[in-house]
C-alpha positions as CSV (number, residue, x, y, z in Angstrom):
1,X,-61.9,-34.2,-61.6
2,X,-60.9,-32.5,-58.3
3,X,-64.1,-33.8,-56.8
4,X,-63.2,-37.3,-57.7
5,X,-59.8,-37.1,-56.3
6,X,-61.0,-36.0,-53.0
7,X,-63.6,-38.8,-53.1
8,X,-60.8,-41.4,-53.6
9,X,-58.8,-40.0,-50.8
10,X,-61.8,-40.2,-48.5
11,X,-62.4,-43.8,-49.5
12,X,-58.7,-44.6,-48.9
13,X,-58.8,-43.5,-45.3
14,X,-60.9,-46.5,-44.1
15,X,-59.3,-49.1,-42.2
16,X,-56.1,-47.1,-41.5
17,X,-53.0,-48.7,-40.1
18,X,-50.8,-46.7,-37.9
19,X,-47.6,-45.6,-39.6
20,X,-45.2,-46.1,-36.8
21,X,-41.9,-44.2,-37.7
22,X,-43.3,-42.6,-40.6
23,X,-42.3,-39.1,-39.3
24,X,-39.6,-38.3,-36.7
25,X,-40.4,-38.6,-33.2
26,X,-40.6,-35.3,-31.2
27,X,-41.7,-31.8,-32.4
28,X,-40.0,-30.0,-35.2
29,X,-38.9,-26.3,-34.6
30,X,-38.9,-23.6,-37.1
31,X,-38.1,-19.8,-37.1
32,X,-40.4,-17.3,-38.5
33,X,-39.6,-16.4,-42.1
34,X,-37.6,-19.7,-42.6
35,X,-38.2,-23.1,-43.9
36,X,-39.0,-26.5,-42.3
37,X,-38.8,-29.9,-43.9
38,X,-41.3,-32.7,-42.9
39,X,-39.1,-35.8,-44.0
40,X,-40.8,-39.2,-43.9
41,X,-38.9,-41.9,-42.2
42,X,-38.8,-45.5,-43.9
43,X,-41.7,-44.6,-46.3
44,X,-43.8,-47.5,-47.7
45,X,-42.7,-48.9,-51.1
46,X,-44.0,-47.1,-54.2
47,X,-46.2,-46.7,-56.1
48,X,-48.2,-44.5,-53.8
49,X,-51.9,-44.5,-54.6
50,X,-52.7,-41.4,-52.4
51,X,-50.8,-39.0,-50.3
52,X,-52.5,-36.5,-48.0
53,X,-51.0,-33.8,-45.8
54,X,-53.1,-32.0,-43.4
55,X,-52.5,-29.1,-40.8
56,X,-55.0,-29.7,-38.0
57,X,-58.4,-30.3,-39.8
58,X,-57.2,-28.4,-43.1
59,X,-55.8,-30.1,-46.2
60,X,-52.5,-28.8,-47.2
61,X,-52.1,-31.0,-50.4
62,X,-53.9,-34.2,-51.8
63,X,-51.8,-36.2,-54.3
64,X,-53.2,-39.1,-56.3
65,X,-54.0,-38.8,-60.1
66,X,-53.1,-35.2,-59.8
67,X,-52.0,-32.9,-57.0
68,X,-54.6,-30.5,-55.3
69,X,-52.9,-27.7,-53.1
70,X,-55.1,-25.5,-50.7
71,X,-55.0,-21.9,-51.9
72,X,-53.3,-20.6,-48.6
73,X,-50.2,-23.0,-49.2
74,X,-49.9,-22.1,-52.9
75,X,-46.2,-21.1,-53.4
76,X,-45.2,-22.1,-49.8
77,X,-44.9,-25.9,-50.3
78,X,-42.8,-28.3,-52.2
79,X,-44.2,-32.0,-52.2
80,X,-41.8,-34.9,-53.0
81,X,-44.1,-37.7,-54.5
82,X,-41.6,-40.5,-54.3
83,X,-41.1,-40.2,-50.4
84,X,-44.2,-38.3,-49.4
85,X,-42.0,-35.7,-47.8
86,X,-43.1,-32.0,-47.6
87,X,-41.2,-28.8,-47.4
88,X,-43.0,-25.7,-45.8
89,X,-41.6,-22.2,-46.5
90,X,-42.0,-18.6,-45.1
91,X,-43.0,-19.8,-41.7
92,X,-45.2,-17.7,-39.5
93,X,-46.2,-18.2,-35.8
94,X,-49.6,-19.4,-37.0
95,X,-47.9,-22.4,-38.7
96,X,-47.3,-23.9,-35.1
97,X,-49.5,-27.0,-34.5
98,X,-49.9,-30.7,-35.4
99,X,-49.3,-32.1,-38.9
100,X,-50.5,-35.3,-40.3
101,X,-49.4,-37.4,-43.4
102,X,-51.5,-40.4,-44.7
103,X,-50.0,-42.6,-47.5
104,X,-52.0,-45.2,-49.2
105,X,-50.4,-48.0,-51.1
106,X,-51.8,-51.5,-50.9
107,X,-52.0,-50.5,-47.1
108,X,-52.7,-47.3,-45.3
109,X,-50.1,-45.6,-43.2
110,X,-50.3,-42.5,-41.1
111,X,-47.7,-40.2,-39.3
112,X,-48.1,-37.4,-36.9
113,X,-45.8,-34.5,-35.7
114,X,-45.9,-31.2,-34.0
115,X,-44.4,-27.9,-35.5
116,X,-43.3,-25.3,-33.2
117,X,-42.4,-22.0,-34.8
118,X,-40.5,-19.3,-32.8
119,X,-39.1,-15.8,-33.7
120,X,-35.4,-15.6,-33.4
121,X,-34.1,-13.9,-30.3
122,X,-32.6,-10.3,-30.9
123,X,-31.5,-7.2,-29.2
124,X,-30.9,-8.8,-25.8
125,X,-30.5,-6.3,-22.9
126,X,-30.3,-5.7,-19.1
127,X,-31.7,-2.6,-17.7
128,X,-31.4,-1.3,-14.1
129,X,-34.1,0.2,-12.2
130,X,-33.3,2.8,-10.6
131,X,-30.6,3.6,-13.1
132,X,-28.1,4.4,-10.3
133,X,-27.6,1.5,-7.7
134,X,-26.8,2.9,-4.2
135,X,-25.8,0.9,-1.2
136,X,-28.5,-0.1,1.1
137,X,-31.1,0.6,-1.4
138,X,-33.0,-1.9,-3.7
139,X,-32.5,-2.3,-7.4
140,X,-34.0,-4.5,-10.2
141,X,-32.1,-5.9,-13.2
142,X,-34.6,-6.7,-16.1
143,X,-33.5,-9.1,-18.9
144,X,-35.4,-8.5,-22.1
145,X,-35.1,-9.4,-25.9
146,X,-36.9,-9.3,-29.1
147,X,-38.3,-12.6,-30.4
148,X,-39.7,-15.8,-28.7
149,X,-38.0,-16.1,-25.4
150,X,-38.0,-19.7,-24.0
151,X,-35.6,-19.6,-21.0
152,X,-33.4,-17.0,-19.2
153,X,-30.4,-17.9,-17.1
154,X,-28.6,-15.3,-14.8
155,X,-24.8,-15.5,-14.0
156,X,-22.5,-13.2,-12.1
157,X,-18.6,-12.8,-13.2
158,X,-19.2,-16.2,-15.1
159,X,-20.6,-18.2,-12.2
160,X,-23.9,-19.3,-11.2
161,X,-25.8,-16.9,-8.8
162,X,-26.4,-17.5,-5.1
163,X,-29.9,-17.8,-4.8
164,X,-29.8,-16.7,-1.2
165,X,-28.7,-13.3,-2.1
166,X,-31.2,-12.5,-4.7
167,X,-34.9,-12.8,-5.8
168,X,-35.9,-13.9,-9.3
169,X,-39.5,-13.6,-10.6
170,X,-41.5,-12.9,-13.8
171,X,-40.2,-16.2,-15.3
172,X,-36.5,-15.2,-14.4
173,X,-36.9,-12.1,-16.3
174,X,-36.3,-9.8,-13.2
175,X,-33.3,-10.1,-10.9
176,X,-34.3,-8.2,-7.7
177,X,-31.7,-6.9,-5.0
178,X,-33.6,-5.9,-1.8
179,X,-30.8,-4.4,-0.1
180,X,-27.5,-3.6,-2.0
181,X,-24.1,-4.3,-0.7
182,X,-20.7,-3.4,-2.0
183,X,-20.1,-7.2,-2.8
184,X,-23.1,-7.2,-5.1
185,X,-20.9,-5.1,-7.6
186,X,-19.9,-7.3,-10.7
187,X,-20.8,-8.3,-14.3
188,X,-24.1,-9.8,-14.6
189,X,-25.1,-11.8,-17.7
190,X,-28.6,-13.1,-18.8
191,X,-28.6,-15.9,-21.4
192,X,-32.0,-15.8,-23.3
193,X,-32.6,-18.8,-25.5
194,X,-35.3,-20.8,-27.5
195,X,-35.0,-23.9,-29.6
196,X,-34.0,-21.9,-32.6
197,X,-31.3,-19.7,-31.1
198,X,-29.8,-18.0,-28.0
199,X,-28.2,-14.7,-27.1
200,X,-26.5,-13.1,-24.1
201,X,-26.9,-9.7,-22.5
202,X,-24.3,-8.4,-20.0
203,X,-24.5,-5.6,-17.4
204,X,-21.9,-4.2,-15.0
205,X,-23.6,-3.4,-11.8
206,X,-21.8,-0.5,-10.1
207,X,-22.8,0.0,-6.4
208,X,-22.4,3.6,-5.5
209,X,-21.5,4.3,-1.9
210,X,-20.0,6.7,0.4
211,X,-18.2,9.0,1.1
212,X,-17.0,7.2,4.2
213,X,-13.6,7.2,6.1
214,X,-12.6,10.6,5.3
215,X,-8.9,11.3,6.4
216,X,-6.7,14.4,6.3
217,X,-3.0,14.0,5.8
218,X,-0.6,16.8,6.6
219,X,1.4,18.7,9.4
220,X,-0.2,20.1,12.5
221,X,2.6,22.4,13.3
222,X,4.0,24.9,10.8
223,X,6.7,27.4,11.1
224,X,6.0,31.1,10.1
225,X,6.9,31.5,6.4
226,X,7.0,27.7,5.6
227,X,4.8,26.0,2.9
228,X,2.4,23.3,4.0
229,X,0.1,21.0,2.1
230,X,-3.0,19.2,3.4
231,X,-4.6,16.3,1.3
232,X,-7.9,14.8,1.8
233,X,-8.9,11.2,1.0
234,X,-12.3,9.3,1.3
235,X,-13.8,6.0,0.2
236,X,-16.5,6.6,-2.3
237,X,-18.0,5.4,-5.5
238,X,-17.9,7.4,-7.5
239,X,-15.0,9.4,-6.3
240,X,-16.1,12.2,-3.8
241,X,-15.8,15.9,-4.5
242,X,-13.8,17.9,-1.7
243,X,-14.3,21.2,-0.2
244,X,-11.9,22.9,2.5
245,X,-13.0,25.2,5.1
246,X,-10.8,27.0,7.6
247,X,-12.5,27.9,10.9
248,X,-16.0,27.3,9.1
249,X,-15.2,29.5,6.1
250,X,-14.9,27.9,2.6
251,X,-11.6,28.4,1.0
252,X,-11.0,25.8,-1.7
253,X,-12.6,23.1,-3.8
254,X,-10.1,20.5,-4.3
255,X,-8.7,17.2,-2.8
256,X,-5.4,19.1,-1.8
257,X,-4.9,22.4,-0.2
258,X,-1.4,24.1,-0.3
259,X,-0.5,27.3,1.4
260,X,2.9,29.1,0.6
261,X,4.5,31.4,3.2
262,X,2.3,30.5,6.1
263,X,1.1,33.4,8.3
264,X,-0.2,33.3,11.8
265,X,-3.9,33.8,10.4
266,X,-3.4,30.3,8.6
267,X,-3.7,28.6,12.1
268,X,-7.0,27.0,12.9
269,X,-9.3,24.0,12.3
270,X,-9.2,22.8,8.7
271,X,-12.4,20.9,7.6
272,X,-12.4,18.6,4.5
273,X,-15.9,18.0,3.5
274,X,-16.4,15.1,1.0
275,X,-19.5,14.7,-1.0
276,X,-21.0,12.0,-3.4
277,X,-22.9,13.5,-6.2
278,X,-24.8,10.2,-6.8
279,X,-25.5,9.0,-3.3
280,X,-26.0,12.7,-2.2
281,X,-24.3,11.8,1.0
282,X,-21.4,13.7,2.7
283,X,-18.8,13.1,5.5
284,X,-16.1,15.4,6.8
285,X,-12.9,15.4,8.8
286,X,-11.2,18.2,11.0
287,X,-7.4,18.7,11.2
288,X,-5.8,21.4,13.5
289,X,-3.0,23.5,12.3
290,X,-0.9,25.9,14.5
291,X,1.5,28.3,12.7
292,X,4.3,29.0,15.3
293,X,6.6,32.1,15.3
294,X,9.1,30.4,17.4
295,X,9.2,27.1,19.3
296,X,11.6,27.4,22.3
297,X,13.9,30.2,23.2
298,X,17.3,28.8,23.4
299,X,19.1,29.1,26.7
300,X,22.0,30.7,24.7
301,X,19.8,33.3,23.1
302,X,21.5,36.6,23.2
303,X,19.7,39.9,23.9
304,X,19.4,40.7,20.4
305,X,17.8,37.3,19.9
306,X,15.4,37.9,22.6
307,X,14.6,41.3,21.3
308,X,13.8,39.9,17.7
309,X,11.3,37.3,19.2
310,X,9.5,39.9,21.3
311,X,9.2,42.4,18.5
312,X,7.8,39.5,16.3
313,X,5.4,38.6,19.0
314,X,4.2,42.2,19.4
315,X,4.0,42.7,15.4
316,X,1.9,39.6,14.5
317,X,-1.0,40.0,16.9
318,X,-1.2,43.6,16.0
319,X,-1.4,43.1,12.3
320,X,-3.9,40.0,12.9
321,X,-6.1,42.2,14.8
322,X,-6.2,44.9,11.9
323,X,-5.1,47.6,14.4
324,X,-2.0,50.0,13.6
325,X,0.8,49.8,16.2
326,X,3.9,51.9,16.4
327,X,6.8,50.1,18.0
328,X,10.3,51.2,18.8
329,X,12.6,49.7,21.3
330,X,15.3,51.0,23.7
331,X,17.5,48.0,24.3
332,X,20.2,47.6,26.9
333,X,22.9,45.1,25.7
334,X,26.1,43.9,27.1
335,X,29.3,43.7,25.3
336,X,31.3,40.7,25.3
337,X,34.9,40.3,26.4
338,X,35.8,40.9,22.8
339,X,34.0,44.1,22.7
340,X,31.2,42.9,20.5
341,X,27.7,44.1,21.2
342,X,25.3,41.4,22.0
343,X,21.9,41.9,20.4
344,X,20.7,44.1,17.5
345,X,22.6,47.1,16.2
346,X,21.5,50.6,16.9
347,X,22.6,54.3,17.4
348,X,25.9,54.4,19.5
349,X,25.3,56.5,22.5
350,X,28.8,57.6,23.5
351,X,27.6,59.6,26.2
352,X,27.4,56.5,28.4
353,X,30.5,55.1,29.8
354,X,31.8,51.6,30.5
355,X,30.9,48.5,28.4
356,X,27.2,49.5,28.4
357,X,25.6,51.2,25.3
358,X,21.9,52.0,24.5
359,X,20.6,51.0,21.1
360,X,17.5,52.2,19.4
361,X,15.7,50.3,16.7
362,X,12.7,51.6,15.0
363,X,10.1,49.2,13.5
364,X,8.6,51.0,10.6
365,X,7.0,48.3,8.4
366,X,3.5,47.4,9.6
367,X,0.3,46.8,7.7
368,X,-3.4,47.1,8.4
369,X,-5.9,44.6,7.5
370,X,-6.9,46.5,4.5
371,X,-3.3,46.6,3.2
372,X,-2.5,50.3,4.3
373,X,0.7,51.1,5.9
374,X,0.8,52.3,9.5
375,X,3.2,55.2,10.2
376,X,5.5,55.7,13.0
377,X,4.3,58.0,15.8
378,X,6.3,60.3,17.9
379,X,8.9,58.7,20.2
380,X,8.1,61.3,22.9
381,X,4.5,60.2,23.5
382,X,3.5,58.4,26.5
383,X,4.6,54.6,26.1
384,X,4.0,51.2,27.6
385,X,7.0,49.0,28.1
386,X,7.4,45.3,28.2
387,X,10.5,43.7,29.8
388,X,12.2,40.5,29.0
389,X,15.0,39.2,30.7
390,X,17.4,36.7,29.2
391,X,18.5,35.0,32.4
392,X,16.7,32.4,34.3
393,X,15.4,34.5,37.1
394,X,11.6,35.1,37.3
395,X,10.4,38.4,35.9
396,X,10.0,41.4,38.3
397,X,6.6,41.8,39.4
398,X,6.9,45.6,39.4
399,X,5.8,47.8,36.6
400,X,8.3,48.6,33.8
401,X,10.4,51.6,34.6
402,X,10.1,54.8,32.7
403,X,12.8,55.6,30.3
404,X,14.6,58.1,32.7
405,X,14.5,55.5,35.4
406,X,16.0,53.0,32.9
407,X,18.9,55.6,32.0
408,X,19.6,55.9,35.9
409,X,19.5,52.2,36.3
410,X,22.2,51.7,33.5
411,X,24.7,53.9,35.6
412,X,24.5,51.5,38.6
413,X,26.5,48.3,38.9
414,X,24.9,45.2,37.5
415,X,23.6,43.1,40.5
416,X,24.7,39.8,38.7
417,X,27.0,38.6,36.0
418,X,26.6,41.1,33.2
419,X,27.2,38.4,30.6
420,X,24.0,36.7,31.5
421,X,21.7,39.7,31.5
422,X,19.8,41.1,28.5
423,X,17.0,43.5,29.1
424,X,14.6,44.7,26.3
425,X,11.9,47.4,26.5
426,X,9.3,47.6,23.7
427,X,7.1,50.7,23.5
428,X,3.8,49.9,21.9
429,X,1.3,52.7,21.0
430,X,-1.9,52.0,19.5
431,X,-3.0,54.6,16.8
């Protein structure tokens, strides 16, 4: 019986008339694992004597007295005898190709169409190579997805790309930057599509650069004992790490350096070194700081004021050099008309007459570099003197007098207005 049915079909194919409009124009699209419907358009009037569906040169189903289905399509098709339409299920990529239907009534009709089967697009992604994009270097963005990729379209920040800035190759799969600029930073999207579905992948391109334009903010001149802060800034992506150096010696890893109770040893060149851990580039800036003990000796500064300045000048360099010094001073100070002593206090030497008195001040608090205290020596040992005058006259070019000579001098009349004179002798002995 099956042989007879096939014979009848073969006979009915003689003298075919083209079935214009029997199947839809254009190809049909289907997805792997899904279903497609071959629907006849304006089918001929019933009854059908024979209907035959073929895929390429293979029969799918032959229907006349009874239906004959090829074994590979068993369970995958549904045939509609009244219209000649066919449903094909569980599609695979191998089902892509040309399909033909022939319907015989009193005439013969034929229709043809093409089926294209695609895998649905899934898991879209954009990857960067190298992973870290660095200004001035090249980088490739690659757009991939699972499934049957038909087209790829790139965009930046929601707008079409400027083709002059990029290179696309491998069927638009790769977006290549030959030399990155900061302006290339942004969100890149790749739309992947086929006739079945489309999906989009996004990637934020970060252009790492710097550090550059390193700047240090802070004071240049600091008074002894004050607190000062230096801050460092740099343009960098990612943010730079900062290292502080004082006169070439590393002192801190931080964007900001703060020093309380400034000392003379805090003077020098502060270098801020900025480094980018991604670009592995570094840049630096230098900032000079001077810690001053005093700025200007006021013209109204008394003898005691000058004495304090001189002692400070002597103490600080001695301490900074890590050498022990013993200092005491013998000071001649003038009393004012109100009988108040000008300058620092000391021992009252009543043996001297007039409005002159000799004061002694012992400086006992000194420290060595290792932190140990320096003890005062004998005041009877040989000393060197430094003389400071509080008037506007230039200093004497002669050597400072011995202590005995100084005592004799104080008994002589002052050569000028005593109210404008203050003399200070500082004795310094190095241990």
